[in-house]
BAKE-976795 format. One record per residue (C-alpha): residue in three letters; y, x, z. Coordinates in pm, 1 decimal. Example, Ala and Ser with C-alpha at 12.3 -4.5 7.8 and 13.67 -1.06 7.14 Angstrom:
BEGIN
+------+----------+----------+----------+
| type |        Y |        X |        Z |
+------+----------+----------+----------+
|  ala |   -450.0 |   1230.0 |    780.0 |
|  ser |   -106.0 |   1367.0 |    714.0 |
+------+----------+----------+----------+
***
This chain:
BEGIN
+------+----------+----------+----------+
| type |        Y |        X |        Z |
+------+----------+----------+----------+
|  met |     55.0 |    342.8 |   2287.0 |
|  lys |    -72.4 |    685.6 |   2179.4 |
|  phe |   -418.4 |    785.0 |   2058.4 |
|  leu |   -574.2 |   1130.9 |   2035.1 |
|  ser |   -920.9 |   1209.8 |   1903.6 |
|  ile |  -1017.1 |   1530.9 |   2085.4 |
|  ala |  -1373.1 |   1562.9 |   1949.7 |
|  ser |  -1620.9 |   1335.1 |   1774.5 |
|  gly |  -1979.8 |   1400.9 |   1671.6 |
|  ser |  -2317.4 |   1518.6 |   1793.1 |
|  lys |  -2158.0 |   1834.1 |   1940.4 |
|  gly |  -1944.5 |   1628.7 |   2175.9 |
|  asn |  -1717.2 |   1325.3 |   2202.8 |
|  cys |  -1386.7 |   1271.1 |   2380.1 |
|  ser |  -1069.0 |   1072.8 |   2310.4 |
|  tyr |   -743.8 |   1001.2 |   2490.5 |
|  ile |   -520.6 |    694.8 |   2506.4 |
|  glu |   -179.5 |    685.6 |   2668.4 |
|  thr |     30.9 |    383.4 |   2754.1 |
|  ala |    354.4 |    355.0 |   2948.4 |
|  asn |    161.4 |    343.1 |   3276.9 |
|  tyr |   -180.3 |    497.2 |   3213.6 |
|  lys |   -347.9 |    813.5 |   3088.6 |
|  ile |   -698.2 |    725.4 |   2976.9 |
|  leu |   -991.9 |    940.2 |   2870.0 |
|  ile |  -1288.3 |    798.3 |   2680.0 |
|  asp |  -1604.2 |   1004.1 |   2733.6 |
|  ala |  -1624.4 |   1368.4 |   2839.4 |
|  gly |  -1883.7 |   1517.8 |   2608.6 |
|  ile |  -1714.7 |   1854.8 |   2563.4 |
|  ser |  -1611.1 |   2125.1 |   2806.5 |
|  tyr |  -1342.6 |   2072.2 |   3066.7 |
|  thr |  -1149.5 |   2361.7 |   2912.7 |
|  arg |  -1142.4 |   2201.9 |   2568.3 |
|  ile |  -1030.2 |   1869.0 |   2709.8 |
|  ala |   -763.4 |   2027.7 |   2929.6 |
|  asn |   -630.9 |   2241.9 |   2644.1 |
|  ala |   -612.6 |   1949.9 |   2401.2 |
|  leu |   -419.0 |   1746.2 |   2653.6 |
|  lys |   -193.2 |   2038.0 |   2744.3 |
|  glu |   -103.8 |   2086.6 |   2377.9 |
|  asn |     28.1 |   1731.8 |   2393.4 |
|  glu |    214.9 |   1785.8 |   2720.0 |
|  val |    -39.9 |   1603.9 |   2936.4 |
|  asp |   -181.4 |   1751.5 |   3256.4 |
|  ile |   -550.3 |   1668.2 |   3288.3 |
|  lys |   -497.9 |   1613.6 |   3662.1 |
|  asp |   -278.0 |   1315.9 |   3574.8 |
|  leu |   -561.1 |   1116.9 |   3415.8 |
|  thr |   -573.0 |    767.1 |   3562.4 |
|  his |   -883.6 |    618.4 |   3396.1 |
|  leu |  -1209.1 |    742.5 |   3243.7 |
|  phe |  -1418.7 |    504.2 |   3033.7 |
|  ile |  -1773.5 |    613.0 |   2952.2 |
|  thr |  -1945.1 |    460.1 |   2649.2 |
|  his |  -2300.5 |    566.7 |   2742.0 |
|  glu |  -2505.9 |    840.7 |   2904.0 |
|  his |  -2610.3 |   1058.9 |   2608.9 |
|  ser |  -2526.3 |   1423.9 |   2660.9 |
|  asp |  -2275.4 |   1446.7 |   2376.7 |
|  his |  -2064.9 |   1193.1 |   2566.6 |
|  val |  -2097.9 |   1324.6 |   2924.4 |
|  asn |  -2166.9 |   1700.0 |   2907.2 |
|  gly |  -1828.8 |   1787.8 |   3052.8 |
|  leu |  -1820.3 |   1511.5 |   3312.8 |
|  lys |  -1927.7 |   1708.3 |   3620.6 |
|  ile |  -1664.3 |   1981.6 |   3583.9 |
|  leu |  -1398.1 |   1730.0 |   3483.1 |
|  leu |  -1449.4 |   1534.8 |   3804.7 |
|  lys |  -1411.7 |   1852.3 |   4010.7 |
|  asn |  -1064.7 |   1901.2 |   3865.1 |
|  ala |   -933.4 |   1548.3 |   3811.1 |
|  asn |   -968.4 |   1216.5 |   3988.7 |
|  pro |   -953.2 |    928.4 |   3741.6 |
|  thr |  -1111.3 |    594.3 |   3822.6 |
|  ile |  -1437.6 |    582.9 |   3627.1 |
|  tyr |  -1537.0 |    269.3 |   3438.2 |
|  val |  -1904.7 |    256.1 |   3345.8 |
|  ser |  -2175.6 |     -2.2 |   3282.7 |
|  lys |  -2448.1 |    -53.3 |   3541.9 |
|  gly |  -2710.2 |     64.0 |   3294.1 |
|  thr |  -2523.9 |    383.3 |   3211.1 |
|  asn |  -2473.8 |    458.6 |   3577.3 |
|  thr |  -2845.1 |    427.6 |   3654.0 |
|  tyr |  -2864.2 |    755.6 |   3462.9 |
|  leu |  -2536.8 |    917.8 |   3570.4 |
|  lys |  -2571.2 |    811.8 |   3935.8 |
|  leu |  -2198.0 |    831.8 |   4002.2 |
|  thr |  -2103.2 |    715.3 |   4349.6 |
|  ser |  -1737.1 |    798.7 |   4396.9 |
|  asn |  -1430.8 |    628.1 |   4251.6 |
|  ile |  -1626.3 |    415.3 |   4004.5 |
|  lys |  -1606.6 |     57.8 |   3887.0 |
|  ile |  -1906.8 |   -107.3 |   3724.7 |
|  ile |  -1805.3 |   -305.4 |   3420.0 |
|  lys |  -1983.2 |   -560.8 |   3202.6 |
|  ala |  -1965.5 |   -634.8 |   2832.1 |
|  leu |  -1720.1 |   -910.4 |   2739.8 |
|  glu |  -1567.5 |   -920.8 |   3089.3 |
|  pro |  -1207.8 |   -805.0 |   3035.7 |
|  leu |  -1029.0 |   -568.4 |   3270.2 |
|  tyr |   -665.2 |   -644.1 |   3342.0 |
|  phe |   -416.4 |   -375.0 |   3430.9 |
|  glu |    -39.0 |   -379.1 |   3427.3 |
|  asn |     56.0 |   -431.6 |   3061.0 |
|  leu |   -295.8 |   -338.4 |   2946.4 |
|  thr |   -618.9 |   -528.0 |   2885.7 |
|  val |   -949.4 |   -351.7 |   2820.0 |
|  leu |  -1238.1 |   -551.1 |   2676.4 |
|  pro |  -1583.9 |   -384.7 |   2690.2 |
|  ile |  -1788.1 |   -455.5 |   2376.6 |
|  pro |  -2172.4 |   -463.5 |   2377.9 |
|  leu |  -2327.1 |   -220.4 |   2129.9 |
|  ser |  -2678.6 |   -152.4 |   2001.8 |
|  his |  -2786.4 |    206.0 |   2066.3 |
|  asp |  -3086.2 |    376.8 |   2225.7 |
|  ala |  -2902.8 |    408.8 |   2555.7 |
|  lys |  -2924.4 |    203.7 |   2874.3 |
|  glu |  -2617.3 |    -19.2 |   2834.2 |
|  pro |  -2376.1 |    123.2 |   2575.2 |
|  leu |  -2025.6 |     -9.0 |   2532.2 |
|  gly |  -1736.7 |      2.9 |   2292.5 |
|  phe |  -1385.2 |    -98.9 |   2393.4 |
|  val |  -1075.0 |   -280.8 |   2279.9 |
|  phe |   -756.3 |   -151.6 |   2443.1 |
|  gln |   -459.6 |   -385.1 |   2407.3 |
|  asn |   -108.6 |   -387.1 |   2550.1 |
|  asn |    170.1 |   -632.9 |   2477.1 |
|  val |    229.7 |   -506.8 |   2123.8 |
|  lys |    -50.6 |   -275.3 |   2001.9 |
|  ser |   -428.8 |   -249.5 |   2016.2 |
|  ile |   -710.6 |     -3.9 |   1953.5 |
|  cys |  -1071.8 |    -88.9 |   1869.6 |
|  tyr |  -1311.7 |    190.8 |   1971.9 |
|  ile |  -1670.2 |    166.4 |   1844.9 |
|  thr |  -1917.8 |    450.8 |   1798.4 |
|  asp |  -2290.4 |    500.0 |   1855.8 |
|  thr |  -2430.4 |    165.8 |   1746.1 |
|  gly |  -2688.7 |     54.4 |   1495.5 |
|  tyr |  -2503.4 |   -265.9 |   1417.4 |
|  ile |  -2224.7 |   -492.4 |   1539.8 |
|  lys |  -2307.2 |   -853.1 |   1623.6 |
|  glu |  -2147.2 |  -1089.5 |   1374.7 |
|  asp |  -2027.2 |  -1321.8 |   1650.0 |
|  leu |  -1819.6 |  -1038.1 |   1796.6 |
|  leu |  -1620.1 |   -971.7 |   1482.5 |
|  gly |  -1357.4 |  -1229.4 |   1577.4 |
|  leu |  -1279.2 |  -1032.8 |   1894.7 |
|  leu |  -1260.7 |   -714.4 |   1691.1 |
|  lys |  -1027.7 |   -845.1 |   1422.0 |
|  asn |   -673.5 |   -734.1 |   1337.4 |
|  his |   -624.9 |   -434.6 |   1566.1 |
|  asp |   -372.8 |   -164.2 |   1484.6 |
|  leu |   -615.3 |    128.0 |   1495.5 |
|  tyr |   -992.7 |    141.4 |   1448.9 |
|  tyr |  -1193.0 |    434.0 |   1579.8 |
|  leu |  -1511.2 |    340.6 |   1399.7 |
|  glu |  -1836.9 |    524.1 |   1351.6 |
|  ser |  -1918.6 |    639.5 |    996.9 |
|  asn |  -2214.9 |    852.2 |   1087.9 |
|  his |  -2420.8 |    909.5 |    776.2 |
|  asp |  -2488.4 |    852.7 |    409.8 |
|  pro |  -2841.8 |    704.2 |    396.3 |
|  tyr |  -2944.3 |    908.8 |     91.8 |
|  leu |  -2825.2 |   1234.7 |    245.6 |
|  leu |  -3001.8 |   1142.2 |    569.2 |
|  arg |  -3332.3 |   1053.2 |    404.8 |
|  thr |  -3332.2 |   1369.9 |    193.0 |
|  ser |  -3228.6 |   1598.2 |    478.1 |
|  arg |  -3458.0 |   1841.4 |    655.6 |
|  arg |  -3445.2 |   1640.4 |    974.4 |
|  pro |  -3775.0 |   1530.2 |   1132.4 |
|  tyr |  -3896.6 |   1189.5 |   1017.5 |
|  gln |  -3874.4 |   1042.4 |   1367.7 |
|  leu |  -3508.2 |   1145.3 |   1396.3 |
|  ile |  -3428.6 |    994.2 |   1056.3 |
|  lys |  -3603.7 |    673.5 |   1160.0 |
|  arg |  -3412.8 |    665.8 |   1489.3 |
|  ile |  -3074.4 |    701.2 |   1318.9 |
|  leu |  -3149.8 |    431.0 |   1062.4 |
|  asn |  -3282.8 |    165.7 |   1299.1 |
|  glu |  -3086.8 |   -107.2 |   1476.3 |
|  lys |  -3032.9 |    112.7 |   1782.5 |
|  gly |  -2917.8 |    415.8 |   1585.8 |
|  his |  -2587.7 |    488.8 |   1412.1 |
|  leu |  -2369.2 |    311.2 |   1156.9 |
|  ser |  -2394.0 |    433.9 |    799.9 |
|  asn |  -2083.8 |    462.1 |    582.7 |
|  glu |  -2172.2 |    134.5 |    412.3 |
|  asp |  -2228.0 |    -50.3 |    739.8 |
|  ser |  -1903.7 |     88.4 |    879.1 |
|  ala |  -1707.0 |    -16.3 |    572.1 |
|  tyr |  -1861.8 |   -363.8 |    569.8 |
|  tyr |  -1779.2 |   -430.5 |    933.1 |
|  phe |  -1429.6 |   -295.6 |    884.9 |
|  ser |  -1379.6 |   -530.9 |    589.4 |
|  lys |  -1440.5 |   -819.5 |    829.7 |
|  met |  -1214.4 |   -679.1 |   1102.1 |
|  lys |   -910.3 |   -554.0 |    911.1 |
|  gly |   -599.0 |   -764.5 |    953.2 |
|  asp |   -228.4 |   -759.2 |    879.5 |
|  asn |   -162.3 |   -538.8 |   1183.9 |
|  thr |   -421.3 |   -278.4 |   1087.2 |
|  lys |   -273.9 |     56.6 |    988.3 |
|  tyr |   -528.2 |    326.8 |   1080.2 |
|  val |   -901.3 |    383.6 |   1043.2 |
|  ile |  -1044.9 |    695.4 |   1204.8 |
|  his |  -1397.2 |    765.8 |   1082.2 |
|  ala |  -1584.7 |    881.0 |   1392.1 |
|  his |  -1912.1 |   1055.4 |   1480.5 |
|  ile |  -1950.6 |   1197.9 |   1128.0 |
|  ser |  -2275.8 |   1387.2 |   1071.1 |
|  glu |  -2221.7 |   1743.0 |    950.5 |
|  glu |  -2555.8 |   1755.5 |    771.8 |
|  cys |  -2592.7 |   1399.6 |    643.5 |
|  asn |  -2239.1 |   1300.5 |    549.1 |
|  asn |  -1920.0 |   1431.7 |    393.4 |
|  gln |  -1563.5 |   1323.5 |    325.3 |
|  glu |  -1627.4 |   1229.7 |    -36.9 |
|  ala |  -1923.9 |   1009.1 |     54.2 |
|  ile |  -1719.1 |    827.5 |    318.0 |
|  lys |  -1419.8 |    780.2 |     88.9 |
|  his |  -1627.2 |    659.4 |   -208.0 |
|  thr |  -1833.7 |    416.0 |     -0.4 |
|  tyr |  -1532.7 |    270.2 |    179.0 |
|  gln |  -1345.4 |    223.1 |   -148.5 |
|  gln |  -1642.9 |     51.5 |   -313.0 |
|  val |  -1720.1 |   -179.5 |    -21.3 |
|  leu |  -1360.6 |   -275.8 |     50.7 |
|  met |  -1293.6 |   -341.8 |   -316.4 |
|  thr |  -1603.8 |   -561.5 |   -336.6 |
|  gln |  -1491.9 |   -751.0 |    -26.4 |
|  gly |  -1141.1 |   -797.2 |   -166.9 |
|  val |   -970.2 |   -594.1 |    105.6 |
|  glu |   -637.7 |   -430.4 |     23.6 |
|  ile |   -619.4 |    -65.0 |    131.1 |
|  asp |   -276.8 |     45.6 |      6.3 |
|  asp |   -124.1 |      3.9 |    352.1 |
|  leu |   -404.3 |    183.5 |    536.5 |
|  lys |   -437.7 |    543.0 |    648.4 |
|  phe |   -793.3 |    678.9 |    663.1 |
|  ile |   -859.5 |    982.1 |    884.0 |
|  asn |  -1177.0 |   1178.3 |    954.1 |
|  ala |  -1239.5 |   1274.6 |   1316.2 |
|  ser |  -1357.6 |   1629.7 |   1379.3 |
|  gln |  -1632.2 |   1775.5 |   1597.3 |
|  val |  -1455.6 |   2105.3 |   1645.3 |
|  gly |  -1096.5 |   2021.4 |   1726.9 |
|  pro |   -843.5 |   1748.0 |   1806.4 |
|  leu |   -652.8 |   1548.0 |   1551.0 |
|  lys |   -280.2 |   1490.2 |   1570.3 |
|  val |   -161.8 |   1225.9 |   1810.9 |
|  ile |   -112.6 |    884.1 |   1654.3 |
|  lys |    177.0 |    685.7 |   1798.9 |
|  leu |    141.5 |    311.4 |   1757.3 |
+------+----------+----------+----------+
***
């Protein structure tokens, strides 16, 4: 299983997962050209995409969707709520939270999230030997879901903001309030706490996703994660922490 973060943040979101049988895109919030180029750099033709999973309908997750679908023909997996906005009619499958999808050597479990969107989802992708937990754009994670989210090999997990930097930013009060509420975005502390409950012996990678340029920074993320994980008694020596970028793809991670 391979994972590639192509872009993550308010300027646009897109990731790619490859298994032996499938080439999967998650969201298309950046231009078709950027997506195609990132895939081409990793010897993947965008026309070979087999699946497209959409987390929710916000523009930074679907801006590139229309042009993408003119040039590629993946099967689109989307919640009913999200599709009431997108109004996709061709080659789609409506999916529901906690109803797993079974493919050859791959299971995908949609995860219900809390965001100011119509029916947002995260995902767990799991083949016979490796698994990826993909969660961004949520104000919190339900405690009773943490068992399903435990002990995956790679976590693509939102670390959106530092609350102090957010509250003291020049952003409008209503935007600050939106980000902080239960349908907003995970802070560094929230992200670290949830990860402390999910990390297992198989866990090797944490990719901090959807990082705010104005209200967060690498040092804040690193310090908060270290403090929270130490307090929770979580060992981090065997973990690799990576920050996703808004402006360019990361290196492919091979699991």
